[in-house]
C-alpha positions, 0 to 999 in steps of 0.5 A: 518504465513509465508505469513503474515510476508512476506506481512508485510515486503513487505508493510513496504519496500514499505512504506519506499521506497515511503517515501524516494522517496518523501523526495528526490523529494520534494523541500526543505526546508521542512515544517511540512505540507510537512512531513504530505503529504509525510506520507499520500502518502506513507500510501496510496500507501502501502494500495493500494499495500496491497489491490492489493496483497490480491486480487491477491493472495486470490485464489478466483474467478475473480469476487471477488466483486460480488456474484451471488444470489441463485434463 
């Protein structure tokens, strides 16, 4: 339970940080499509971070994407 809460908090922090950085980096004045791009990039980075965190902390074998067939 604690792992899930800390993972959710980390992902929310990553989303807010990326959105804030993108708001500062994008030249103004911002249009509606600029906000759409900012939200999309922040979402993609958050999902990538979720994927990487789940793969690295799962504790399974290093070849997580492949299974050996039984003979």
